[in-house]
N, C-alpha and C positions, 0 to 999 in steps of 0.2 A: 504495500503499499506504498502512494507516496503519500510524503508530508507537506504539511497543510505552505503556502504563500503565502508574501506577504511587500511589500513595496514599502523599507526599510523606517520611512517617515510614520507607516503605519505600527509600528512597535520600539521608536524610539525616539525619545529630540535628536536635532542633530543642531550646533549650534558653531561659530567660527569662532577661533581664537582669541583671543584679547589682542588688540592693537594699540601701541603704544609711540604715543605721538613725541615730536623731540629726537635729534640728535643722543640724546644722555640717557635716554627713557628705558632700554633693555640692560644699560650699563651698571654690574653689579657694584651693589651698596650693601656693606655694611651689615649695616642698619635695619634693611631691607625687611620686609614686613612678608615679603611673597616667592616662594624659590619659583622662580621663566624657566620651564622646563620649552627644551630647544631641541629643534630636530637629531642637533650631535647627542642627547639624551637617550632618543633610539637604534637603537641595535637590529641586525634587516632577520633574525629572526623573528621581532617584534616582543619585545624586553624594552625599563627604562632603563637605562644602568646611569646613573648621576653622576660623573665621576668627580666633576667640577662645581657646586653647586654654586649659581645665579641668582641672589635674591635682589629684589626691589620693592619700591615702595612703592604702596594702592592704599589709597580713601578707600575708608568702612559701603559706601555702596558702590566702590569698580569692586573691591573682595570679594562683598557678596553676592554680586551678579554675576560675576568669572570664577569665583572662590572653583578649582579642581574638587570634586567627591570622588569616596574608596565609591570606585566599580564602573566610572565610566572608562569610554574608548577611546579613545587618543587614533587619531589617522593620521599622516603627514600628507600634507594636500597641495604641495610643491613639489615641483621632478616629477622625475619620471620613478621615486621609490614610493610606493604610495602606502607604508606599514603599516600597523595598527597594532598597538598594544594597550593594556589598561593600567589604568593611577589608581596601584594599591591602597592610595592614601598618603600619610608621614605629615610630613609639617606643611605648614597650606600652601600653596601654588596654583597656581594657571600657568595653560598651555597657554604659547606665543601665538599668531596670526598664520602661520603655517602651518597648523593642527584647527581638522573638523573635532569636537568636543561632540561624544554620540552618551549622550544617558539612555540607556535600554532603559525598557515600563517593564519595575518588578512584573514574575511574575508567568513574565511572555516570553521575552529572548533571554538567557544571557551573558555575561559581558565575555565569560572565557570563548562561549561557542561566537561570539557574532568576530572575534580577534580573528578568531581560525580562518572563516570565512573571509573577512575578509582581506586575509592572508594569504588565500588559496592562489594558486598560479594564474587562474582561471577570472574569476573574480579581478586578479589585480589587470590582467587583461582589459575586460568592461571596466576596471575603475580610469584606466587611461585614454580607452576610448572617450568618457563621457570627460574628458578633463578639457578645459581650453586655453587657447593662446600657445605662438610658435616657440618664444623662447624658452620660457620657463613659462610649463605647463602649470595647471593650476586646477584645480577638483572643486567648481563651484554645490555646496551645499546641496539647493534643490538640485544638483544631479545627484549625490550621493543620496538623498530623501527617493530616490527612484529609482534606485536598486531592486532588484526584485530577491528578496533571499526567503532559501526554504525553511521553514519550523517543525519540528517537531518538536514530539514533545517532550518535558523538562529531563525531564531524565535521560531523555535519548540527546537531549541536548548536553547533558554534563558528561553522559560517556563519551561522545564526542572528544567533547575539552579536553578529557584528562585522559584519553586517546592519545591527544596531539601533543599533552606536559610530556605523556610519557615519551614520544618518539621525540621531541629535542634534548631531552634530557640523556639520551641514547645518543645523541648529535652530538649533541656538549661533549658526552664521557669518547668517542668514539674521536674527537678532533683533540683532546687530552692526548688520551693513548698514539694518536698516529701522532704528535711533536713530542710524546717522552721518549717515544720508538725509535727514530728520527733522530733526536739526541743522542741513545746507545750506540748508532751508526756510526755518526761521527768521530764518538771517541774512540769503538773499534780501526777504527780507518789510522789516526794521530795512533795510537798507541803498535797499532802496525808496523806502521813508521817508526817507532823508535827499538824496532826490535831489533 
């Protein structure tokens, strides 16, 4: 039996990340109130990895309107790689205007399932086809809202998301293994030169 399908805007709210005005608006402020999530904080496999926090100062109204909530999905909406990641929570944060922020409707769409679906190569091709612009491609929020997404029951969404996480974990382990194997081989070759 084929799962139900819906347009993303029917099962999630989509908005553009915060637009900062002025040349210094996104510059790190050690006394800032919010972490600014930037494209560079997004890994290719769909994780947020903030190595160096970039704090900015926001007023209460902007912070309330644009502050990220745990479970929101961030989609890189500019460039050729439109990777999605989940904001897991933590210190107060906002996403920059390079992102579309997606808030899945509770009980209908799981964030982890949505991230998996958005990062599929077929979905990525679809998103790139919807992007606008010739020099820097940009995905409008309306175009993302029209994206059709299959909606299996929540338990099935959870199972798909868990399977995806296991696959990502296996991939990371295999990459570590390959890296360590290369080091061992190089050491063995070097030792053979001194024998």
